[in-house]
ZAMARGU-4260 file (C-alpha; in steps of 0.2 Angstrom, whole numbers, plus 5000, padded with zeros to 4 digits):
<rodrens>
0) 5000/5000/5001 | 5014/5013/5005 | 5023/5010/4987 | 5006/5016/4979 | 5005/5032/4989
5) 5019/5036/4986 | 5022/5033/4969 | 5004/5045/4969 | 5013/5060/4975 | 5021/5067/4963
10) 5005/5068/4950 | 4996/5075/4967 | 5008/5090/4969 | 5004/5093/4951 | 4986/5096/4953
15) 4986/5116/4954 | 4993/5114/4938 | 4977/5106/4933 | 4969/5118/4925 | 4980/5129/4913
20) 4989/5111/4905 | 4987/5110/4887 | 4971/5097/4882 | 4976/5086/4869 | 4965/5083/4855
25) 4951/5072/4854 | 4946/5059/4844 | 4940/5070/4829 | 4930/5053/4820 | 4926/5035/4826
30) 4935/5025/4815 | 4935/5004/4814 | 4936/4994/4833 | 4956/4989/4836 | 4952/4971/4842
35) 4955/4973/4860 | 4950/4985/4874 | 4963/4986/4892 | 4951/4994/4908 | 4954/4998/4923
40) 4939/4997/4935 | 4930/4995/4953 | 4930/4978/4958 | 4913/4973/4951 | 4911/4987/4937
45) 4915/4975/4923 | 4906/4959/4923 | 4905/4945/4911 | 4894/4934/4920 | 4907/4925/4930
50) 4901/4928/4947 | 4883/4926/4944 | 4876/4924/4925 | 4864/4938/4925 | 4875/4952/4927
55) 4885/4951/4909 | 4888/4967/4900 | 4904/4960/4894 | 4899/4947/4882 | 4888/4957/4871
60) 4899/4972/4868 | 4915/4960/4863 | 4901/4953/4848 | 4898/4966/4843 | 4910/4977/4843
65) 4925/4964/4840 | 4935/4971/4854 | 4940/4959/4868 | 4939/4967/4885 | 4954/4961/4897
70) 4949/4971/4915 | 4962/4976/4928 | 4955/4979/4945 | 4962/4993/4956 | 4956/4995/4977
75) 4960/5012/4978 | 4960/5029/4970 | 4980/5029/4972 | 4982/5012/4964 | 4973/5019/4947
80) 4984/5034/4946 | 4999/5022/4950 | 4992/5009/4936 | 4988/5023/4924 | 5005/5030/4925
85) 5013/5013/4922 | 5003/5015/4906 | 4998/5000/4895 | 4978/5003/4898 | 4964/5013/4888
90) 4949/5016/4899 | 4952/5019/4918 | 4935/5021/4930 | 4941/5036/4939 | 4933/5043/4955
95) 4935/5062/4961 | 4948/5059/4971 | 4959/5054/4956 | 4952/5063/4942 | 4958/5078/4942
100) 4976/5070/4946 | 4975/5062/4929 | 4970/5076/4920 | 4982/5087/4929 | 4997/5075/4926
105) 4991/5073/4906 | 4986/5052/4909 | 4968/5054/4900 | 4963/5069/4887 | 4949/5076/4883
110) 4933/5066/4875 | 4924/5070/4858 | 4905/5069/4866 | 4898/5072/4849 | 4904/5053/4844
115) 4897/5048/4861 | 4878/5048/4853 | 4871/5044/4873 | 4880/5059/4883 | 4863/5068/4878
120) 4854/5057/4888 | 4864/5059/4905 | 4859/5065/4921 | 4859/5084/4919 | 4868/5084/4936
125) 4880/5074/4928 | 4885/5080/4911 | 4898/5095/4916 | 4902/5090/4934 | 4917/5097/4942
130) 4926/5080/4943 | 4927/5079/4923 | 4926/5095/4915 | 4938/5107/4917 | 4936/5125/4908
135) 4922/5116/4899 | 4931/5101/4893 | 4923/5084/4896 | 4939/5073/4904 | 4928/5058/4903
140) 4911/5050/4903 | 4900/5048/4919 | 4896/5031/4924 | 4889/5025/4941 | 4887/5035/4957
145) 4884/5030/4976 | 4888/5034/4994 | 4902/5026/5007 | 4890/5017/5020 | 4891/5011/5037
150) 4891/4992/5036 | 4885/4981/5050 | 4884/4966/5059 | 4863/4967/5062 | 4868/4953/5078
155) 4881/4963/5084 | 4869/4976/5083 | 4854/4968/5090 | 4843/4972/5076 | 4844/4990/5079
160) 4853/5002/5066 | 4869/5012/5071 | 4866/5028/5071 | 4882/5037/5069 | 4898/5036/5062
165) 4905/5034/5081 | 4905/5016/5081 | 4918/5017/5071 | 4927/5032/5078 | 4927/5029/5094
170) 4930/5016/5108 | 4912/5009/5116 | 4901/4996/5119 | 4892/4989/5107 | 4874/4981/5110
175) 4881/4964/5111 | 4888/4969/5126 | 4907/4968/5121 | 4918/4984/5114 | 4920/4986/5097
180) 4939/4988/5101 | 4948/4977/5084 | 4932/4975/5078 | 4929/4988/5066 | 4938/4991/5050
185) 4944/5009/5041 | 4949/5011/5023 | 4964/5009/5018 | 4967/5024/5007 | 4971/5042/5011
190) 4955/5050/5005 | 4948/5043/5023 | 4955/5057/5030 | 4939/5066/5022 | 4929/5053/5033
195) 4937/5059/5048 | 4933/5077/5044 | 4915/5074/5037 | 4914/5066/5057 | 4920/5082/5065
200) 4910/5092/5054 | 4895/5086/5066 | 4902/5083/5081 | 4914/5099/5084 | 4904/5112/5076
205) 4917/5127/5081 | 4933/5117/5071 | 4923/5130/5056 | 4925/5113/5044 | 4914/5116/5028
210) 4921/5104/5014 | 4926/5087/5022 | 4940/5089/5007 | 4946/5109/5012 | 4956/5108/5028
215) 4966/5121/5035 | 4978/5116/5050 | 4972/5115/5061 | 4955/5107/5056 | 4966/5096/5047
220) 4977/5090/5064 | 4958/5087/5072 | 4956/5075/5059 | 4971/5067/5061 | 4968/5064/5079
225) 4953/5054/5078 | 4961/5045/5064 | 4973/5041/5078 | 4959/5034/5090 | 4952/5024/5079
230) 4967/5016/5074 | 4968/5007/5090 | 4950/5001/5086 | 4952/4996/5070 | 4956/4977/5066
235) 4963/4979/5050 | 4962/4992/5036 | 4950/4988/5021 | 4954/4990/5000 | 4950/4974/4995
240) 4931/4973/4994 | 4932/4952/4995 | 4942/4953/5009 | 4933/4964/5017 | 4917/4953/5014
245) 4925/4941/5020 | 4933/4947/5037 | 4916/4949/5041 | 4911/4930/5038 | 4925/4924/5048
250) 4936/4938/5057 | 4923/4944/5068 | 4920/4963/5059 | 4906/4969/5065 | 4907/4989/5058
255) 4916/4996/5044 | 4912/5011/5029 | 4908/5001/5014 | 4904/5001/5000 | 4885/4993/4992
260) 4892/4982/4983 | 4901/4970/4996 | 4886/4974/5007 | 4874/4967/4993 | 4887/4953/4992
265) 4884/4950/5010 | 4866/4949/5009 | 4865/4939/4994 | 4873/4924/5006 | 4862/4928/5018
270) 4873/4935/5031 | 4868/4945/5045 | 4873/4962/5038 | 4863/4980/5034 | 4870/4996/5030
275) 4864/5012/5034 | 4867/5032/5028 | 4873/5040/5048 | 4867/5054/5054 | 4882/5066/5048
280) 4878/5058/5031 | 4892/5051/5020 | 4905/5052/5009 | 4904/5045/4992 | 4912/5043/4974
285) 4907/5049/4956 | 4915/5038/4944 | 4921/5044/4926 | 4928/5033/4911 | 4941/5041/4908
290) 4951/5037/4890 | 4970/5037/4894 | 4982/5050/4884 | 4992/5035/4876 | 4976/5023/4874
295) 4982/5011/4858 | 4963/5005/4853 | 4953/5023/4856 | 4941/5017/4844 | 4935/5003/4855
300) 4938/5011/4870 | 4924/5026/4862 | 4914/5013/4858 | 4914/5005/4878 | 4909/5024/4883
305) 4892/5022/4873 | 4891/5005/4876 | 4892/5010/4895 | 4878/5023/4895 | 4865/5013/4886
310) 4850/5012/4900 | 4852/4990/4902 | 4871/4993/4906 | 4869/5005/4917 | 4855/4998/4926
315) 4865/4981/4927 | 4878/4989/4934 | 4869/5003/4949 | 4862/4984/4953 | 4876/4973/4955
320) 4887/4983/4963 | 4871/4995/4973 | 4878/5010/4964 | 4865/5024/4956 | 4864/5026/4937
325) 4871/5042/4927 | 4857/5040/4915 | 4841/5042/4921 | 4831/5032/4910 | 4840/5015/4919
330) 4829/5020/4934 | 4812/5011/4926 | 4811/4992/4918 | 4826/4987/4923 | 4824/4968/4927
335) 4839/4967/4940 | 4837/4984/4947 | 4820/4983/4948 | 4811/5001/4948 | 4811/5002/4967
340) 4831/5002/4963 | 4835/5019/4962 | 4828/5022/4976 | 4834/5010/4988 | 4852/5014/4981
345) 4848/5033/4988 | 4845/5041/4970 | 4837/5056/4978 | 4851/5058/4990 | 4864/5066/4979
350) 4866/5083/4985 | 4867/5075/5002 | 4885/5066/4997 | 4900/5072/4999 | 4909/5066/4982
355) 4926/5061/4983 | 4937/5078/4977 | 4959/5078/4977 | 4962/5091/4991 | 4972/5106/4985
360) 4982/5121/4992 | 4971/5134/4985 | 4954/5128/4989 | 4935/5137/4987 | 4928/5139/5006
365) 4947/5147/5015 | 4962/5156/5010 | 4973/5140/5011 | 4971/5121/5014 | 4981/5106/5014
370) 4985/5097/4999 | 4985/5081/4997 | 5002/5075/4996 | 5001/5080/5013 | 4986/5067/5016
375) 4996/5054/5009 | 5012/5052/5018 | 5001/5058/5035 | 4988/5044/5032 | 5004/5031/5029
380) 5012/5040/5048 | 4994/5036/5053 | 4991/5019/5050 | 5010/5014/5055 | 5005/5020/5070
385) 5015/5039/5071
</rodrens>
């Protein structure tokens, strides 16, 4: 993990120059597919029916386009940045804490939305979102979005949902009569500092935090202090979704920030698992399919971006991951998502989610903020017990 985080620091430092970087010219016309396509993606984002035959949005694409899809799963945004920095990939499903770093580092190129006919069907909230749009230039196609939920073991909480993130930040006795110490997890990525800041926004309003990604020195120190307390409680820092699933099933973990993906898989196995949107609110992710500036298969990449915006694919991805589609039409008529799926997944809570973004020194809410490279190095220290 430390190697991955350090490899991203250089790109983080260059973020301030994102708006002044010269944009690469986007593709002008769509040609014949090159026969293959390589994607860096979050777990569960690119499915071909290997886990569940009902969830397959790759096979039909390969048949219609002639582009053979290969996928490299990444566990964190920093890993995605590191992989794209190494090269050899065409697309990446980047979250907001990675997307502008990729623009700043010139690792992704602008997209020609005229070559993506379904662009016009996008949710208006997503079309010009700041995590993929720089000075009116689009650097990708919105994919899906969702909150970071509090997942918990219903047996440990005696059937009563926890109301606050306090259960993972402060030592306490849980409803089953046992301490939470050693039984909770935290996300293995520096963006988790924002979760601590979000918690402080509700519990220490005197700090004046307006945005959990925009912290001055005092606010940042308070967030690190909360994380150091959390360090004494955490049994494992998670970044692999499947390992977290196993930890909840077999290692006695009872509460953690998580993705709906893990919640869905565990509940499908009839495990005593549920999730809640705590009273402090949540951070979250809105992911963009971004085209590498060094893509060897741009025509296949554009074909995939168009394919990814079909209501069927949007609905199927959202059903599988517990996410929300970027195309509103996917909320109705999808057998896997069902007509209630968008409501269940929080489609109407868009304004309540504090979406991941990369912290920068020149921030909007105050005169100066702690930049991301500090988050990277200091979070390594927190995990290491410093």
